[in-house]
N, C-alpha and C positions, 0 to 999 in steps of 0.2 A: 320121740330125739332127743337129743340133749341138748343144751344153748346153744354151746363151744361147736357142736355140728353137727347145725342149723346153719352157723356164723360162718364154715365151711367150706358148706358151698358154698353159700349166697359166695363166700368170696372167691369161689373158684368161678360162676358165674359175671364177677363186676373183672376179673383173669382177661377175659377174650375179649375185651373189651377197645376195640381199637381205636382211640386217639392220638391229639399230640403226642400227650406220650408215651403210649407205645411204643410208635413207632421212632422216636427218639431214642430206645434205650436197645430198642434191638442195633441200628445203625454206631451211637458209643457203642454196644461188649464188641460189636464188630468192627470195628476200625480202634479204637481204644485200648482193645484189651476187656478181659475184666474186673482188672479193679477199677478201671474207675466204667464203667453198666454198674455195680455192684453201687461208687459214691452214687449216680444218678437214682439208684433203685433209692434211694435210701433218700437225697433230695424230696423223691413224688412221698416215700413216705409217712416223712414226714410233714408233710403235705397233706394227702388224708387225714394223719391225726389231729393234725390244726385242722383241720376243718371238715374234723366230726368232735369234736370239741364246742366250735362256735356252733354248729348244730345242735350239737345237746344243750344247749343254754344261754338259749333261744339269736342267732343269727336272725329266724325270717323276723327278726321282730329290722331289720335293716333290710334284707335282702330282699325281703319277701318269700311268699310259700313255695316258687318257681326262682331260684335266682337267674333261667335264663333269657326270660324277662325285664330282669334288669338293665336301662337303659346306655343305664353309666357304669356296673360288673362289663356289659357286652362288648361295653368299648370299648373298653381295658382293656379286656381279655383280651379283642380281635384282634388289640393294636401290639401286645411284647409279641402273641403266636406267629406277625406276621416279619414283626420284626424275628425274632428266632431265626423265618423259612424265610430270609432272603441272606440274613450272612451266612445258616447252611448249603444257599444256593449256588453262594455265591463263593463260600470258599473251597480251594483250591487244596485236593490231593498232591498229597509231597510222592511221587515214582519211588523205590528202589533207588534209581537211581541216585537219584535226589541226594537221596539220604546216603546213599555212603559216599556223597560224594562231599554234601557237607561237616563244615572247620571242626562241630565240636557234637555232630552226630549227629544231631539231637531235632530236626527240623521237623520232626512227627509226632514231636517229645506230646508225649499226653501233657496235660493241665497236670495244674495242683487240684485234692480231692475236694475244698469246700466251692470247685469253679460248677461241679459237679453238681457238687450241693444246693447249692444257689441256683441252677440250671432243671434242675425237676423237681426242687419245690415250684420254681415261679413257674416253669411250665403244666402245671399242672395244676395249680394252684389260677390260673389264666382261663383255665376251663369252666365254664357254667356246671355245664352238663354234670361235671366232677363234685359241688355242690348237692347240683339238684337231688342224686345217688344219696348226698350223704342225711339232704331233712329226707330224702325221705324213708330211709332207711330211722332213724332216725327215731317219726313220727309214727313207723310205725311198729315198730316193734316196744318198743310206749304203748300202742295200744294194747301190741301183744302180751306184753309183760307187767305190765303197770309201772310207770314213776320211781323210777331210784331203787328198781330194782337189779339184786344181784344177779338175776340172773340176762341184764338186757350185760353187763359190766361182760360177763364171758362170751357172748355175741360176739360182742364188737369186737374183745382180743382174736376173736377167733375170721373173724371177719379182714384185722386189718394183719393179721396174722400167716392167714391164706398168702394174701391180696400179694406181702412182701418177698414171702417164700416164692412163692411159683414168681415173681417179677426177677428173683437171684437166680431160679436157675431160665432164666430168657435169658441171663446177664450167656449161664452158663453157652446156654446150647451156641448162640449164635457167633461168643468167643471159638466153642470147637471147632464152628465150621468156615473158619476169616480163610484158611490158607486154598478154601480154596473157587474165592476169592479171588482175581485182580485190582491192579487199578483202575482199572474200567469203567471196572462192574461198581471201588467204591464210587467214581466221578454220580454216574448213573445212582445207585441209593443215594448221592446226597442230594441230587436233584431231585430225585421222588418227593427224599421226606425233606424239601424244604418245599413243596407244592402242595404235599398233603400240608401240610402247616397252618399256609401261608394264603391255601381253600376254608383249613379249619377257622380264619381268623380273618380271613372275607367271610366269613357262612358267618360268623356273632354279630360283622356287624355289622350286615346288609341285614337281617331276621330281622334284628331289637330298632328298623326301621325304619323295612319295609315283612308285613307279616308273612314269609313264607309260606308258611303250614300251614293257612287256609286259603292259597291262590292253589295251593299242590289237589289239595281240597278235593277235585272235581276230579282228577283226574288219579284222586285213588278212588275213588266210590267207581270211575270207570272200570276199570282194568279189576275189581274186584266185583264188578257184576257179571253171571256164569250167565251163557245162551240158554 
């Protein structure tokens, strides 16, 4: 199998991971339209590309082999996600009547493109799990293809291109179904996405202070034990 095709398969796997950026991407595309979702996806892509470059050129020296265990990075990332989540949870959705009755008819007007690009970048960059994925990918493919091998760049192009393409596809599908969703559903969607982001952020902070995974290990062993 060619390196590019291998990258495409890996990219498809990453595309279905449910992280903070995933939920925000769907929400933005439904509420603000395909264009806004596209710029959010572009910000996510830039974040992925930046993380990949840093991982390839030695980010492990600063973040460690598993960035999820980096105390300061997890705290900062958790705070960023909680702030985004709180804002999303309390943000009011303008009803159609309010939009029609407003003087400039811009009550629910989408923000400028750079706002979504920055938001997508920060949401993705604030997730230590994303950094862990790219560090793991870089280490694995370097061991497989050899350092500075041309196949590495072809593989990574396949991964990044697939992730970006699937994110745009998510935006398109979400935008197509937005006419089926009313103001009440949008309000609850905001609250759901807000809770998800706050939950991710809280988990990052608590997990770096208390090793939750080790605490849950006995329960995993219990459920994995057959009769």
